[in-house]
C-alpha positions as CSV (number, residue, x, y, z in Angstrom):
1,Q,22.2,-51.2,45.7
2,R,23.8,-52.2,49.1
3,I,24.2,-48.6,50.2
4,K,20.6,-47.9,49.2
5,N,19.4,-50.9,51.2
6,F,21.5,-49.9,54.2
7,F,20.0,-46.4,54.3
8,E,16.4,-47.7,53.8
9,E,16.9,-50.0,56.7
10,W,18.5,-47.3,58.8
11,K,15.4,-45.0,58.1
12,E,13.0,-47.8,59.1
13,R,14.9,-48.5,62.4
14,G,14.8,-44.7,63.1
15,K,11.0,-44.8,62.7
16,E,10.7,-47.8,64.9
17,L,12.8,-46.2,67.6
18,A,10.7,-43.0,67.5
19,K,7.5,-45.1,67.9
20,A,9.0,-47.0,70.8
21,N,10.0,-43.8,72.5
22,E,6.5,-42.4,72.1
23,V,5.1,-45.6,73.8
24,I,7.6,-45.3,76.6
25,A,6.8,-41.6,77.1
26,H,3.0,-42.3,77.2
27,A,3.5,-45.1,79.7
28,Q,5.7,-42.8,81.9
29,T,3.1,-40.1,81.7
30,R,0.3,-42.4,82.7
31,M,2.4,-43.6,85.7
32,F,3.0,-40.0,86.8
33,I,-0.8,-39.3,86.6
34,E,-1.6,-42.5,88.6
35,E,0.9,-41.7,91.2
36,A,-0.6,-38.2,91.6
37,K,-4.0,-39.7,91.9
38,K,-2.8,-41.9,94.8
39,G,-1.0,-38.9,96.4
40,K,2.5,-40.3,96.0
41,E,3.5,-37.4,93.7
42,G,2.4,-33.9,93.3
43,K,3.0,-30.8,95.4
44,E,0.5,-28.3,96.6
45,G,0.2,-25.2,94.4
46,K,-1.2,-21.8,95.2
47,E,-3.6,-21.8,98.1
48,G,-3.1,-25.6,98.4
49,K,-5.7,-26.4,95.7
50,E,-3.7,-27.7,92.8
51,K,-1.2,-30.5,92.4
52,V,1.9,-30.0,90.4
53,I,3.8,-33.0,89.0
54,K,7.5,-32.2,88.8
55,R,9.8,-34.7,87.2
56,L,13.2,-35.0,85.5
57,V,12.7,-37.0,82.4
58,T,15.2,-38.2,79.8
59,A,13.4,-37.2,76.7
60,S,13.5,-34.7,73.8
61,S,11.9,-31.3,74.2
62,T,9.1,-32.3,71.8
63,T,8.4,-35.4,73.8
64,L,8.4,-33.4,77.1
65,E,5.9,-31.0,75.7
66,K,3.6,-33.9,74.7
67,M,3.9,-35.5,78.1
68,A,3.2,-32.2,79.9
69,L,0.1,-31.6,77.8
70,E,-1.2,-35.1,78.5
71,I,-0.8,-34.5,82.2
72,A,-2.6,-31.1,82.0
73,N,-5.4,-32.8,80.1
74,A,-5.7,-35.3,82.9
75,G,-6.3,-32.4,85.4
76,Y,-2.8,-31.8,86.8
77,D,-0.2,-29.1,86.4
78,A,3.2,-30.3,85.3
79,V,6.8,-29.1,85.3
80,L,9.0,-31.5,83.3
81,Q,12.7,-31.1,82.7
82,N,15.2,-33.0,80.8
83,P,18.9,-33.5,81.6
84,G,19.8,-30.8,79.0
85,G,18.0,-28.2,81.0
86,F,14.9,-27.8,78.8
87,V,11.8,-27.2,81.0
88,V,8.2,-27.2,80.1
89,A,5.3,-26.2,82.4
90,T,1.6,-26.8,81.7
91,T,-1.5,-26.2,83.8
92,A,-4.8,-28.0,83.8
93,P,-7.8,-26.1,82.3
94,A,-9.3,-25.5,85.8
95,S,-6.0,-24.7,87.4
96,I,-5.4,-21.5,89.4
97,N,-1.6,-21.7,88.7
98,D,0.2,-20.0,85.9
99,A,2.6,-22.0,83.7
100,V,5.0,-19.1,83.3
101,Q,5.3,-18.8,87.1
102,L,5.8,-22.5,87.5
103,L,8.6,-22.3,84.9
104,K,10.3,-19.4,86.6
105,A,10.0,-21.1,90.0
106,Q,12.0,-23.9,88.5
107,G,14.8,-21.4,87.7
108,A,14.2,-21.5,83.9
109,K,14.4,-18.6,81.5
110,G,11.7,-18.6,78.9
111,G,8.0,-17.8,78.6
112,G,4.6,-18.7,77.3
113,K,1.0,-18.4,78.3
114,K,-0.9,-19.2,81.5
115,D,-1.5,-22.8,80.4
116,F,1.8,-23.6,78.6
117,A,5.4,-22.3,79.0
118,R,8.8,-23.5,78.0
119,G,12.3,-22.5,78.7
120,K,15.8,-23.5,79.6
121,I,17.9,-23.6,82.8
122,G,21.5,-22.4,82.6
């Protein structure tokens, strides 16, 4: 019974940690978007028309993908990388940039579509 209780508690803590990580990732994403709106972050893209938010983020590949999609839905292009070398690039619906090109410009090998690409550096 003790072992069963231990594993049940361990599973619950894992779920709580995952929820906390999602909340932190969402807060970071909102911060990146707010900084881009204020002009503190974001670099000019093709023809100087699009902002690209580029960040190194300590998060899993799945979390990075969610963050990048949230940024794209807010109207910005994103290139997010984690310390393990996973890179994800997204473009906003009205963007003139190409996510695959943003990914390659970061030095990553991978692929995707115009609006979403992922790969790895190294």
